[in-house]
N, C-alpha and C positions, 0 to 999 in steps of 0.2 A: 532216251533213257524216259521212261515216262514221269507224270510229275504227280509223285504223293499225295492221296487226301490227311492231312492230319489227322490221325487216329483219335480218339476219345482215351484220354487217361487212365489206365485203370484205376479203381477207388477200393484197396484193401483194408484192414486194420490199419498199418502204418501209413496207408495216405490220408486215410478218415481222422486220425490224431492228427495231421497238418491242420484240420479249420480251423482247429483253437485260436492260433495267432503265429504271424511269422517267427517271431521270439520264440514262443516253444517250440514250433518245427527248429528250431538251429540249437536248442537246447538237447531235444529229443534226439537230435543228429549225435550231437557230441556224444551221447549214453552210448547209442548204439555202433558209434566210430571205435569207440574203446572195446566194446564187449567184442565183436568182428574181428576183431586185431588179436586179441587173447584167444581167438580160435581159428585164427588164421584161414578164414573162409574169403571167399572171392573178393565180394567188393567192401571196401571200409568207406564209413560214412563219416563224415568230418563238420566240424563249425564255421560259421562264420568267422586315405585320406589323404593337392597343387596344380598347378597345373602347368604343365613344362613346355609327332615326329614321324615321316611320310605312310600311305597306306602300307595297309597288313602288320604283320607281327615281326618278331624278330626271334634269332636263334644264337645263343653266345657258344661264342668257342673262343677256347684259351690253349691251344695246343694239346689237346685231350687225343687220347688215342679211342677211335672206335673199336668195340668187340664186334666180333661177327654174328647175326643172327642166329647163329646156330647155338649160341652161350645161351639163349631163350628161349629157344623154340626145340630144345631137343627131348624135350619132355612134354607130351600134352597137358594142356590144364586141368582138366579135370580128374588126374591121377597125381595133381603134383603134390610130393611129401611134405614141401616146404616152397616157401614162395618169398621171390626178393620185393621187401617193401618200397613203395619209388612213391613220393612224395610231391602231391600235387596243389599249387595253391593255385586258387581261379576265382573272378570277382564273382560277387553274390548276384549279380545278373544271371550267372549261367550255373550257377553252382548248382543246383536241383537236376539241371541237365548232363551235368557232366557225371555228380554221383551215379545218376541213373545208367547214364553210357558205360563210365567206367563196371558197373555189376554185369552189365550185360555183355560185355568184352570179356569180362574172365570168366564168365560160363559158357565161351566158346570153345568146344574141346584143342581146338588149333592155337589157343592166344596163348601168349608166354606165361610161364611161372611167376605172377609178378603179383603184389598185391598194391595196387594204385592207391596212395591215402589222400583222400579229396579234402582239401579243407577251405574254407572263405576266407578271403584277408581284401581290406578295403587298400588304393592303390599307397598310401602313406603306409600301413604297416608292410608293402612288399616291399619299396623302397629301401626301408630300416631292414628288414631282415632279408634281405637278397645280397647284405654285405659278405663279404668273402668269408670273415671268421664268427659269423653267426652261429650260434648252435644249434638252431631250428632250420637251418637253410632248405629250401624245397629242391629237389632235383628238376621241378616244370614248373612256370608260369604261365596260369592264362589269364591276360589282361581284357578289358573291353575297350580299350581304345590305342592306337599306337601313343598318343600323346603320352601315356603315361610310361609307357616303355623308354622312350624318351629321356623322361626325366629320371627314372630308375637308371636308367643308363649314364645319367651323366654325377648324379651326385653317387650311385654306390661302385662308379669306377668297371661298369660292365664295359664289354666289347661287343656290341650288339650285330648283327647282320640281317637286313631285312626279309620277310618271308611272311606267304599269304595267308590274309585271315580264311579260317574254315566254317568259318559262321559269320551270320551277323543278326542284330535286333535293332527294330529302327525306334529312333527317336519319337515321341508321340505326347500329347496333351493329355493326361487324362483327365477327364471333365464328369462332375454330376452330371446325369444326366439332364436334369431340369435347365440346367444351363446350358446345355450343349442345344435345349430346343429352341432356345432365346437368340444365338446366334444368329440365323437364318444361312447366307452365304459362307463360305468356306474363309475363315479369318486370315488375314496375312499374319507374318512377324509383330510385326508395328501394331497392330490391334489388339494383340496377345499380350505384349509386354508393357503397353502404352497408354489404355486403357483408364478410366476411373477405376474401375476395380481389377488388376493386372495379376497373370497368374502368380502362384508362389514358387520359389524355388527349393532346390538344394543348392548347398553351396560349393559356387563352380571349382574354386580352389580344393576342392577334396572328394566332388563326388562328379560322376561320367556326365548324367543326366546335366545337373548343372553348367558343368564345363560346355558341351555340346548348345546347349542352348542360348547359352552368354554369349560364345563367338556367332553363334547363328544372326541372333538377333540385332546384336551393337552394330553392323555395317548398314541395319536399314535405319538407327538412327542419324539425327542429326547431332552436332555439337551441345546445341540448343536443350534437345530432348534427353539425350544423354545426360546431363548436368543432373536434369528432374525426375527422370525415371529409372537411373543406376540406385540412387539411394534409397527409392521406395522401394525396390526390389530387393534390394541388401536389407532393409528393415523387416520385410516379411520373409526372409532367407531360415530355413530349416537345415540341422546340420546333416542330414538323410532324407533319403525316399522315404523308408521305412518309416521316419518320425511325419511324412505327410501324411502316407495311408495309414499311420494311425490317427493324427487328426481328424480326416475326413471321416474315418469310423466311428469317432467321438460326435463330431458336430459336422457334420461336408459342409456347412458355413464357412469354416475356420480353414478350411482347404478346399474349394471347388473345385479349384484348375490349377495342375500342375504338370511337369514333365517328368516322363518316366520312360523305360525302357519298353520296347514292343511286350515285350516275355514276361516283364514286370505287371504290366497291365493285366494280362492274360492270368496271371498265376494270382495276383490279388482277387480277380473276381472268382476262379476256382476256389481260393481259401474261404471268401467272405461272398458269397451268393445273395445276400441281403442288403448291400453294402455295393453291387455295382456298379465300376463308371465304364463310361464309353472312352473310344480316342478320337482327338482331334488333330487333323494333322493342316499346319498350315500352307497356302495353296504355291506358297515357293520349292517347297517340298521340305524335307529332313535329314538330316546325317544320320548315321547309326553308329551303334554300340559293336565293335569290330572286336570279334575274337579271335587271337593267335595263340600258339604256343611257343613260349618262350624256355628253350631247353636252355637250362642252368648246372645241370648233373657233372658230376666231378670224377664216378667211379665209372669205367667203362661200358658194366653189364646196365647198371642203370640210364645211363645215356640211350643205348639201343633201343630201352625200354620206353623211354620217352619218344623216339623217335618211332617202334611198332607202334605207339598209343596216336603218332601225328598220321600215319597211313590212317589208321581207324578211325580216325574224325573225319574224312573224308570219301568215306564209303555210302552206300544207299540207307544200310542197316544205321549210320549213325544219322544220316539226314532223317530218319524216319522217327528217331529219338528226339532227337532236338524240335521237331517239328510238332510233340506231344508235349511241349515245354514254350511254345511258342518264339523257338530260335528260326531262323532262315538259312538252311546250308549253301555254304556258296560253292560248292560241288553239284548238288540237285536243287534242281528250282522247285522251291515249295511256297503255296498259296495261303497267307492263313487267313482264318476267317474274322471279318471284323465284329465287335461287340454290335450288336443290334442300338442303334439310334448314335452312332457315329457319324463322326464330321469330314469328309473330305476323302479321300483313296488315299492310303498310305506309299507315299513317293519316295523314295530312300533318292537324296543329293548327295554332294560330294560333301566328304570330309573336313571342317576346316583346320587350315595348317598351322604347322607350331607357331607363325606369327602373329596369324591371327587369333591363335587363343591366348601367347603370352600378352597381348595389347588388349585383350577382352579383360583377362584377371588382372590386368593393371591396372584397368578401369575400375575395375569391382573394388580389389585393395583399397584404392584411395578412397572410396564410397563408404570403407567400413573404417571400423575400429583397429587401429594397432596396437602393437605390444609394444613395450619395453619392460624387458625380459634379464634381472642376472641368472645366471645357471653356475648354478653350487653344485661341484663334485668331489664326494668323497675319494681322499687318497689314503684312508687309514693301511695298516698292514694286511689287513683281512680281504682287502682288493685285489691281492697276489694269490689267492687260495684257487686253485688249479678246480678249471671244470671242463674234464675230457683232457684236452690237448692243449690247452689253452685254460686263460686267466681270468676272473669277473673282471679287472680292471684290460683287458684287453677285447673282452667283448663290449664293456661299457663304450673304451675310447673309440671305441669305431662306430658302433650306434649310435653315438652324440655327435660321432662329425658327419654322419649322414642326413641325421635329423635336422642340426642345425645348419647345415647347408641348402636344406631343405622349404625354410623358413622364408617366409617372402622379403624380400631385398628393401622394403621398408619400414622390416623390424628394427628397433632396437636392441642391441645385445650386447651381454658383459658374460665374461666367463672367471670363476673365482675354483680354486683348488683347497682342500680344509683335511686336516687331520690333529693331532694334539701338535702345541707350538710351530704350527707348518709356515707362518710368516713371521717368527724368532720367537723370542721366549715371552712367553702371556699372551699369546697371538696365534688364534688355532687355524686361523684363513689367511690366502694369498690369491690378490688378484695377479690374473695371467692377460687378462683385455676387460678395458675400462667400458661403461656402458655405451655404445655409440652405434652408430648407424649402419647398418649392412650394403647401403648402396654405395656407401663411401668404400671403393676396391682397397684402399690401404688396411680400414679397420677391419674387412669381412677378411682379408687376412692373415691379420694378428689374431682374428677369433679362430680361424681353422689351423693356424700354429699351435695355438693354446691346446685347443681339442685333441690335437694330434700327441701332447706330449703327456698327457695324463700317468701312462702308465713308468715316465721316466721319475713321477715326483712321488711315488707309493711308501708308505713309511709310516708307523706312530698310532695310537690308538685316534680313537672317534670322539674330534670334540664338537660336538653335533650342534648344542645349543647355543654357547656363546658365539657361533659360526650365523647360525639361524638369525640371532638379534643385530647382528653386527650387518649382515646384508639386508635386514628388515631398514635399520637407519639410512645405509647408504642407497636405498632405492627412495627411501623414504625422502631423503637431503635432493634427490636429482629427481623427483618427482614430474612426471608428463603429464598438462589434467588435459591432453587431448589423447592420450593412450590410453590402454587399460598396463596397469603399472604392476608386474609380477616378479615373485623371487623363486624358483623351481630347484628344488633339492635335492637333491640324488645321491641316497645312504645306504651300504650294505649294513650297519652296525647300531649299535645304542650308544648314548651319551658315555661317554670314559675319560672324561676330564674332570679330575677331581675337586680342580680350583676352579672350575669356570661356573658357571649360575644353572641352579636347578630348575626343574621343568616348572615349577609353581612360581618362580621366580622368573622364566621368558614368556609363561604366559602373562602374568601380572604385568612386567614390563610393554608386551603387545597390546594390552588393554587401557595402558594409560597412553598411549603412543598413539593407539587408532583415531580416526578422523574418519568418520562416514563421508563426510565431502572428499576426502583424496583415501579411496579404498586402495589397500595394498592387497594382493593376494600371495598368501606362500601355500606354492602345490608342492607337496610331499611324496616322491618315489623311494618306496624299500625297495631292494631286491636281495634274495636270497632269505633264508629260513631266520635270520637274529636281529631283526629288526624290530625295532617295538612300535606294534604298529598302532595301539591304541593311546601312546604318546603322539606319534606322528600325524593321524587322526584328526586329533584335539587340536595340536598347532593349525594347520590346515583348515578345519571348521571352522574357528573362532577369527580366519584370516579369509571369507571371502572364496574359498577353493574346497580341495580335497587331497584326499591321502590315495595315491596307486600303488599297490603291491604286485612286487614280481616275486614269486619265490622260489621259481626256476629259470633258470638262465635264458629260457627257450619264450620266458612269457615279455622278456624285455622287448621286443619288439610292437607287440600289443601296446604295452603300457606305456613307451616312448610317446608312441603316436597319439594316443587319449590324451596323456599329460600335455602336450605340446598343441595338438592341433585337433582332438575330436571333442572339442568342449564348448559350451557358448557362453561369451563373457558380454555380460552388460551391465552398466554401471561399474563397473570395477570388480562386480562378481562371477565369477566363473565355476562352472559347473560340468 
C-alpha cells in the first residue's frame, strides 16, 4: 500500500473561523452540533481529567446481542429518511480529526443510516460519564491512551477486552523556535526536565501529555534528582495543554517548552501562524498518544454502528483524513511533516506500563498539595424526582461513587448527607464517614459504602444553610495545614428549613470565622433547575472557591469533574 503524503487541509469559512482560538473553535462546534442535529444531516459536530493498561484499546462486552449488518445498511446513506444517533466521546487531541472523519463517512452512499454525534471529553469526565446509569452515557469512546481505559474500567466497573489502536500521535516537546536554536544537540529527557529552566507540564494526573512525560522522564532521575526536580515541575504545571498554548501565545517566555501530542502542535501552528512552535524529540524516543475505540453501546443497532465505524477507522480513506490532522494511522504508514527548525527525528518508543504510570503519579502526588475534603450530599425528597427511567439521586449516587473512587489515595475524605432534621430533631446533617485518608483501606471502604447508600436516605426538605455552616466548622476543627481544606456541597434545591439560619446569617458567620492563614474552600454544586445559583455563588466566592451549575442531569459528569479535579488550588484558593 502506498504511503500517502499528508495533504493540505482545506480552509473554508468554517476552518477560517477556527483561527480565532481553540476555545472559540470548541464553542462554535457546539453551536453547529445543535443545528445539525435538528436538521438530521450527515455529520454532527460536538464540543469538548488521574492516571491509572496494555497496548491498544478496549471493547466493552456484557452479554449484548449484536445486530446483523443489514439492520443498518439496508438503505444507502444518501437517501436516509431518518438516521440513528450514535454518541461518540473522543479525546480532545483527536476530536477535530474524528469530526471530519464522521462527516466524510456519512457522506459515503454506502455508509449506514447513522448520525455520529461527536463530543470531546477529558478522561475524568469519561470516567464519571461511563457509569451504567448516567443519562448522557455514550455509545462509543475514543481515548488517547490505554492507561485511561484501564482506570475507567476500574472506577466505572466496565468489563473491557483488549483491541488494537487505530491511530497514534507521538508525544513531542513544543518549543519556542528561539529556545530550540540554543539546544545544539538533541536533548535527553534528563536535560529537558532537570535543567535550570525545565519544560513546563500539564498535570499528569489528568492529562495524557503530562502522564506520558512524567512516566518517561522519572526512570531517568535518581532519587536525589527526583526530590529536587519533581516539586519544581509541579510548581510550574498547568491544568491543561490548552492553558500552556494560551500562555505561550500571550508571552512565550512563560511557556517556552512543554509536552504535547504531535497532532496538537500541528493544529496549534495552523490556528496560530504568528505563534508557531517547533517540535523537540528526546534522543531516547518518545511514547505516543494511542487512539482506540471502546464500544459501550447497549442497543444492538448502535452496537453495530460502532463496529462499522471501527472498520472504517482502519481504511486508507480514514488514514488520509487523520494525516490532515497530524495523526498517524496504524493501518496505513504516514510520514508527518516536521515544522522547520525542529530538533530530532520523531521516534515512537514503547508506552509506559500501568505500574510505571502509577509510580510516577504517586511521586507527583506527594510533591503537590493534597486535599482534605468533606463531601456533603443533598438527600431531600426532591432527589427522588424522575429523570427518564431513573432518579436524580440514582444518577448522583453512581457519579459520586465513581468520582470519589478516582480521587488520589492520599486524599483525606469524609461524607455527610443532609435534609431537614436528617441527623435528629434540629440537626439537618448526618455523618456517614468521618474525614480520613483514602490510603487507609478500611476508611476507603467506609466511604465507598456511604456513597452507595445515598438513595436509601432520601426524604424531607432541604436544610441547606445550617448544613453548610456545620460542615465549615467541622473542617475548621480538623484543619490540616499541609493540605487544601475544602467542603464540597451538592444540592438540587434551595434552603427550606424555617428554623435554620438565613443566608445573611450564614455569610456573617463565615466572615466572622474566616482566618486567611487557614483558608477553607466551600465548593457548591447545583443540580437541576430549582437551585439558587446566586446564593450558592455568593457562598463559594467568599470562601476561596466557586459555584458549579448542572442544570440538566447530563451535565453531572462535567460538573463533578470540574468541581473535584479540574481546578487549580494554591494557598487554599481553588478556581
